[in-house]
C-alpha positions in Angstrom: 270.7 128.8 17.6 274.2 130.5 18.4 273.0 131.1 22.0 272.0 127.1 22.0 275.5 126.2 20.6 277.5 128.2 23.1 275.5 126.5 25.8 275.9 123.2 24.4 280.0 123.9 24.4 280.0 125.2 27.9 278.1 122.2 29.4 280.6 119.6 27.6 283.5 121.7 28.8 282.2 121.5 32.4 281.8 117.6 31.9 285.0 117.1 30.8 286.6 119.3 33.7 284.6 117.2 35.8 285.7 114.1 34.4 289.3 115.1 34.3 289.2 116.3 38.0 287.7 112.9 39.2 290.1 111.1 37.2 292.8 113.0 39.0 291.2 112.5 42.5 290.6 108.8 41.8 294.2 108.4 40.5 295.8 110.1 43.7 293.4 108.1 46.0 294.2 104.7 44.6 297.7 105.5 44.7 297.5 106.4 48.4 298.1 103.2 50.4 295.1 102.3 52.8 296.0 102.3 56.3 294.5 100.4 59.4 292.4 102.9 61.8 295.1 103.2 64.4 297.6 104.4 61.7 295.1 106.8 60.5 294.7 108.5 63.5 298.5 108.5 64.3 299.1 110.1 60.8 296.6 112.8 61.7 298.2 113.5 65.2 301.7 114.1 63.7 300.5 117.0 61.2 298.2 118.8 63.8 300.2 122.0 64.6 297.6 123.6 66.9 298.9 124.3 70.8 298.8 121.5 73.3 295.9 121.9 75.8 296.1 121.9 79.5 295.2 118.3 79.7 297.7 117.3 77.2 300.5 119.2 78.8 299.8 117.5 82.1 299.3 114.0 80.7 302.5 114.3 78.9 304.3 115.6 82.3 302.9 112.3 83.6 304.1 110.3 80.8 307.6 111.9 80.8 308.1 110.4 84.3 307.8 106.8 83.0 310.9 106.4 81.3 314.2 106.7 82.9 317.8 105.7 82.3 317.2 102.4 84.5 314.1 101.5 82.2 310.5 101.9 81.7 307.6 101.8 84.6 304.4 102.6 84.3 301.9 103.6 86.9 298.1 103.0 87.1 295.3 102.6 89.5 293.9 99.1 88.8 290.2 99.3 89.6 289.6 95.8 89.0 291.5 94.9 92.1 291.2 96.2 95.8 294.2 96.9 98.0 294.1 96.6 101.8 297.3 98.7 102.0 295.7 101.5 99.9 292.5 101.3 102.0 294.3 101.6 105.3 295.9 105.0 104.0 292.5 105.9 102.5 291.1 106.1 106.0 294.0 107.6 107.6 293.9 110.3 105.0 290.1 110.5 105.7 290.8 111.0 109.4 293.1 113.9 108.5 290.8 115.7 105.7 287.4 115.2 107.0 286.9 112.7 109.9 283.7 110.5 109.1 283.0 107.1 109.8 281.7 104.7 107.0 280.6 101.6 109.3 280.0 99.4 106.0 283.5 99.9 104.8 285.1 99.8 108.2 283.4 96.5 109.0 284.6 95.1 105.8 288.1 96.3 106.0 288.0 94.8 109.6 287.0 91.3 108.3 289.5 91.3 105.4 292.3 92.4 108.0 291.5 89.8 110.6 291.9 87.1 107.9 295.4 88.4 107.0 296.6 89.2 110.7 296.0 85.7 111.6 298.7 84.3 109.4 300.9 87.1 109.0 302.2 89.6 111.8 303.4 91.7 109.1 299.6 93.3 109.0 299.9 94.6 112.6 300.9 97.9 111.0 297.2 98.4 109.8 295.7 97.7 113.2 296.1 101.1 114.6 293.1 102.8 112.8 290.7 100.1 114.7 292.0 101.2 118.3 289.0 103.7 118.2 286.6 100.9 118.0 287.8 98.4 120.8 284.7 95.9 120.0 286.6 95.0 117.0 289.6 93.5 118.8 288.5 89.6 119.3 289.9 87.5 121.9 291.4 85.6 118.8 293.6 88.6 117.8 294.6 89.8 121.1 295.7 86.1 121.8 297.5 85.9 118.6 299.4 89.3 119.2 300.4 88.3 122.8 301.9 84.7 121.4 303.9 86.7 119.0 305.4 89.3 121.3 306.1 86.6 123.9 308.0 84.8 121.1 309.8 88.1 120.2 310.5 88.7 124.0 311.8 85.1 124.8 314.9 85.5 122.2 318.2 84.3 123.3 320.2 86.1 120.6 317.7 88.9 119.9 319.7 90.7 117.3 319.5 87.7 115.2 316.0 86.4 116.3 313.9 89.3 117.0 312.0 91.8 114.7 311.6 95.4 115.7 308.8 95.8 113.3 306.5 93.1 115.0 307.6 94.4 118.5 306.7 97.9 117.8 303.3 97.2 115.6 302.4 94.3 117.8 302.9 96.7 121.0 300.9 99.3 119.2 298.0 97.1 118.5 297.5 94.8 121.9 296.3 97.4 124.1 298.6 96.5 126.8 301.2 98.6 128.8 304.5 98.6 126.9 306.9 95.9 127.9 310.5 97.0 129.4 311.6 94.1 127.0 310.2 96.0 123.9 312.2 99.1 124.3 315.4 97.1 125.5 315.4 95.1 122.2 314.4 98.0 120.0 317.1 100.1 121.8 319.8 97.2 121.3 319.3 97.2 117.6 319.6 100.9 117.4 323.1 100.6 119.1 324.1 98.2 116.6 322.4 99.6 113.3 324.8 101.4 110.8 322.0 102.2 108.0 320.8 105.7 108.5 317.4 105.2 106.9 316.8 101.9 109.2 317.9 103.9 112.0 315.5 106.6 111.5 312.8 104.0 111.8 314.1 102.1 114.9 314.6 105.5 116.6 311.3 106.7 115.9 309.7 103.6 117.2 311.7 103.6 120.4 310.9 107.2 121.4 307.2 106.4 120.5 306.9 103.5 123.1 308.8 105.7 125.7 306.0 108.4 125.1 303.5 105.4 125.3 304.7 104.9 128.9 307.5 102.4 128.2 310.6 102.2 130.4 313.7 103.6 128.9 316.8 101.6 127.7 319.6 101.3 130.4 321.8 103.0 127.4 319.1 105.8 127.0 321.6 108.7 126.9 323.7 106.7 124.4 320.7 106.1 122.0 319.7 109.9 122.2 323.2 110.5 121.0 323.1 108.2 118.4 319.8 110.1 117.2 321.5 113.4 117.5 324.4 112.3 115.3 322.0 110.9 112.7 320.3 114.2 112.5 323.5 116.0 112.0 324.4 113.7 109.3 321.1 113.5 107.5 320.6 115.8 104.3 316.9 115.9 104.0 316.9 117.0 100.4 318.4 113.4 100.0 315.6 111.6 101.4 313.2 110.5 98.8 310.8 108.3 100.6 308.2 110.3 102.3 307.5 108.3 105.1 311.1 108.2 106.2 311.3 111.8 105.8 308.3 112.1 107.9 309.9 109.9 110.8 313.2 111.9 110.5 311.3 115.3 110.9 309.2 113.7 113.8 312.3 112.4 115.6 314.3 115.9 115.2 311.3 117.4 117.0 311.4 114.8 119.5 315.3 115.5 120.2 314.4 119.3 120.1 316.6 119.5 117.2 313.9 120.3 114.5 314.9 120.4 111.0 314.5 123.5 108.8 311.5 122.1 106.4 310.4 125.1 104.7 311.8 124.4 101.7 310.3 121.0 101.7 306.8 121.9 102.8 306.8 124.7 100.3 307.5 122.2 97.5 304.7 119.7 98.7 302.3 123.0 98.7 303.5 124.4 95.4 303.0 120.8 93.8 299.7 120.3 95.4 298.0 117.0 94.1 300.3 115.1 92.0 300.5 111.7 90.1 301.9 109.7 92.9 298.7 107.6 93.2 300.3 106.0 96.2 298.0 107.0 99.2 301.0 106.0 101.7 303.0 108.8 100.0 300.1 111.2 99.9 299.4 110.5 103.7 302.9 111.3 104.8 303.1 114.3 102.7 299.9 115.7 104.6 301.5 114.6 108.0 304.5 116.5 107.0 302.3 119.7 106.6 300.6 119.1 109.7 303.7 118.6 111.7 305.2 121.6 110.3 302.4 124.1 110.3 300.1 122.7 112.8 297.5 122.4 110.3 296.4 121.6 106.8 295.2 124.2 104.5 291.6 124.3 103.7 292.0 124.4 99.9 294.5 121.8 100.1 292.1 119.6 102.0 289.6 120.1 99.4 291.8 119.4 96.5 292.6 115.9 97.9 289.1 114.8 98.8 288.3 115.5 95.3 291.2 113.6 94.3 290.0 110.6 96.5 286.4 110.8 95.4 287.5 110.6 91.6 289.9 107.7 92.4 287.4 105.7 94.5 284.9 103.6 92.9 282.2 104.1 95.5 282.5 104.6 99.2 281.7 101.1 100.2 284.5 99.5 98.0 288.2 99.1 99.3 290.6 101.5 97.4 291.7 100.0 94.5 295.4 98.9 93.9 298.2 101.1 92.5 300.0 98.9 89.9 303.7 99.4 88.7 304.8 97.5 85.8 308.2 97.4 84.4 309.2 97.3 80.5 305.5 96.4 79.3 306.6 96.3 75.6 303.2 97.2 74.3 303.2 100.3 76.4 306.5 101.1 75.5 305.2 101.2 71.9 302.1 103.3 72.8 304.2 105.7 75.0 306.9 106.2 72.1 304.3 106.8 69.5 302.6 109.6 71.8 305.8 111.1 72.9 307.7 111.2 69.4 304.7 113.0 68.1 304.4 115.2 70.9 308.3 116.1 70.7 308.2 116.6 67.0 305.7 119.3 67.6 308.1 121.0 70.2 311.1 120.1 68.1 312.6 118.6 71.1 314.5 115.4 71.1 312.9 112.2 72.7 314.9 110.0 74.9 316.7 106.7 74.3 313.5 104.3 74.3 313.3 104.8 70.4 316.7 103.2 70.1 315.8 100.3 72.6 312.4 99.6 70.3 314.1 99.9 67.1 316.7 97.2 68.4 313.9 95.1 69.7 312.3 95.0 66.2 315.3 94.3 64.5 316.8 91.8 66.8 313.9 90.4 69.0 312.3 87.1 68.3 308.9 87.3 67.2 306.3 87.1 70.2 303.0 85.0 70.6 301.2 88.0 71.3 299.3 89.3 68.3 298.9 92.7 69.5 302.4 93.2 70.4 303.1 92.0 66.7 300.7 94.6 65.8 302.8 97.4 67.7 305.7 96.4 66.4 304.8 96.6 62.7 302.8 99.7 63.2 305.7 101.4 64.9 308.1 100.2 62.2 305.8 101.6 59.6 305.4 104.9 61.3 309.2 105.2 61.7 310.6 104.0 58.3 312.1 100.6 60.1 312.7 97.8 58.1 311.6 94.6 59.7 313.9 91.9 59.1 312.9 89.5 56.2 312.7 86.2 58.4 310.1 87.9 60.8 308.3 89.5 58.2 307.7 86.0 56.3 307.0 84.5 59.9 304.2 87.2 60.2 302.8 86.3 56.9 303.2 82.6 57.4 301.0 82.9 60.7 297.7 84.2 58.8 298.3 82.5 55.4 296.0 79.7 56.0 294.1 81.2 58.8 290.1 80.9 58.8 289.3 83.0 61.7 289.8 86.6 60.3 288.2 89.1 62.9 289.7 86.9 65.8 293.1 87.6 64.4 292.5 91.2 63.7 295.8 92.4 64.9 297.7 89.8 63.1 296.2 90.4 60.0 297.0 94.0 60.3 300.5 93.3 61.1 300.8 91.1 58.1 299.0 93.8 56.0 302.0 96.1 56.8 304.3 93.2 55.3 302.4 93.3 52.0 299.8 90.6 52.6 296.6 90.4 50.8 293.7 88.3 51.6 293.1 85.1 49.8 289.7 84.9 48.0 288.3 82.5 50.5 289.5 84.6 53.6 287.7 87.8 51.9 284.6 85.8 51.8 284.8 84.4 55.2 285.6 88.0 56.3 282.3 89.3 55.0 280.5 86.1 56.7 281.9 87.3 59.9 280.8 90.8 59.6 277.4 89.6 58.8 277.1 87.4 61.8 278.8 90.4 64.1 275.6 92.5 63.1 273.4 89.8 63.8 274.8 89.3 67.1 275.2 93.0 68.0 279.0 92.3 68.6 280.3 95.8 68.5 283.9 94.9 68.4 283.8 92.5 65.8 281.9 94.8 63.4 284.5 97.7 64.1 287.3 95.6 63.4 285.5 93.8 60.6 284.9 96.7 58.8 288.7 98.0 59.4 290.0 94.8 57.8 287.4 95.1 55.0 288.6 98.6 54.4 292.2 97.6 54.1 292.0 94.6 52.3 289.0 94.9 49.8 289.3 98.5 48.8 285.7 98.7 48.3 284.3 102.2 49.0 280.6 101.3 48.2 280.6 98.6 50.5 282.4 100.8 53.2 279.7 103.3 53.0 277.1 100.5 53.2 278.6 99.1 56.3 279.1 102.4 58.1 275.2 103.2 57.5 274.5 99.8 59.1 276.9 100.8 62.3 275.1 104.4 62.5 271.6 102.9 62.6 272.6 100.5 65.2 275.1 102.9 67.3 272.4 103.9 69.5 271.8 100.1 71.0 275.8 99.2 70.5 277.3 102.2 72.3 275.6 101.7 75.6 278.2 99.3 77.1 281.1 100.2 74.8 284.5 99.1 76.0 287.2 101.6 75.7 288.7 99.6 72.7 285.2 99.8 70.8 285.0 103.4 71.9 288.3 104.3 70.4 287.8 102.3 67.1 284.4 103.8 66.7 285.8 107.5 67.0 288.4 106.9 64.6 285.9 105.1 61.9 283.5 108.2 62.6 286.3 110.5 61.4 287.3 108.3 58.5 283.7 108.8 57.3 283.6 112.3 57.7 281.7 112.8 60.9 282.9 114.9 63.7 284.7 113.7 66.8 283.7 115.8 69.8 286.0 116.7 72.8 283.1 116.7 75.2 282.0 113.2 74.1 285.6 112.2 74.9 285.8 113.6 78.2 282.4 112.2 79.2 283.4 108.7 77.9 286.8 108.5 79.7 285.3 110.5 82.6 288.0 113.1 82.2 288.7 115.3 85.4 291.2 117.9 85.9 292.3 118.6 89.6 295.3 121.0 90.0 297.9 119.7 87.8 296.5 116.2 87.6 294.3 114.8 84.8 292.5 111.9 85.6 291.0 109.4 82.7 289.0 106.2 83.3 289.5 103.0 81.1 287.5 99.8 81.5 289.4 98.5 84.7 292.1 101.2 85.3 292.6 104.8 85.9 295.3 106.7 83.7 296.8 103.4 82.2 299.1 104.1 79.3 296.5 102.5 77.1 293.9 104.9 78.2 295.9 108.0 77.6 297.2 106.5 74.2 293.4 106.5 73.3 292.6 109.8 74.6 295.6 111.7 73.3 295.0 110.4 69.8 291.5 110.7 69.6 291.9 114.4 71.0 293.7 115.2 67.8 290.9 114.3 65.7 288.7 117.0 67.5 291.2 119.5 65.9 290.5 118.6 62.3 
């Protein structure tokens, strides 16, 4: 009996202890504000103390180059758009590294080029790679070039009316002997030009035409003197355009006064493959190596072949466009979120972009873009920046009577940061929209609906039920996941206690490391700020 009494007391004590513990847990849970998925993953990333991986270091190096004293410029490869210019240099690089002929791609390139050349002589620059296949030069193209050249040669005030560019590239492309008028006009331009970079090009073109059999200018010795004086004045370390540098180096060898290029060539070799993306720059770097050393290292060739293979969609597509964008405000917020977290870990000071963004939040007008509004409020929340009352009220006003909840996902999150709570009818509408999303297998709507249900309804049991539905359906839903869906799904996994695996991230984003470059593929881009933002934040979840 005494034994039973002691057992009874022990059981009661355990129950009381469990109830107290549960009460404390529930109390701490209920007082902790519920945050949207994206805020959750940022919170995790800011408290990870493990050392950065090689991928992270390389990506942060790439990001660091986007913000300068003159503004914010992002760079990406836009795989949804093709580029004649980049495809031209793609051919040129392949001819340098691994000469091979792709007839299908070559024919498609010729057809696209013909359409442009007929209307615009500036496209003559791309015709030189076609000279190995004379059949592509139709009578129509040859006739067009001849007409353009005759117009140039018929000039009266040639320094005002003629174009050395059209004369040079037209002459290269028409397979006719070099006209004495061509070298005369370009020579005249050389004698009158004062800009050193322009002179580099004019001189290179003049001596190229002479090498092709063109007659020398009557003031040829004076032109040589201009070239030699230019070479004496040029500081190759201050030439930042690589095509200009190559032309200057080539000119120095033509005039038998070669530059000492060891430091520049060593710098190119040391840097190896970099984040330039611009195939024009890559091509002239390779040409500089070839001109200086007489060859391109085998290992160097292979690195660039790997790079081209990873950045080219297929061997039959044109090479994608390289896109530069200035002061994209959403990218600036994503960039600063990543870099401020990274710099906090390193205890390093970030640049002045944080001041610019804070000023934009406090003094800028509210935009029509709900995504931008969300990132303003997300960034303000993460950095304890007070949004002006008028702007906060304007955000709340936008959602106050809104009946399309999931469609305005980003706007409702922004309103949540301002203290907004869904009205009863909006909660009901949200439940209906989530149910419809499951019926339609609309994965994006399912994920954002669950996120909104989490922050606005605070129903843990319903969250678990919805997550189980997602897990059941995930095999079917994941097949064609967009990068936004994949990003949300991984954070939702983490929120529900599932593991986020690095291999899964690397596979989805098709992560490849080539020397100091990490390539990540998004929906229609390679290495966009958004893709890097998603990858680096998700990578933190693999460390938890």
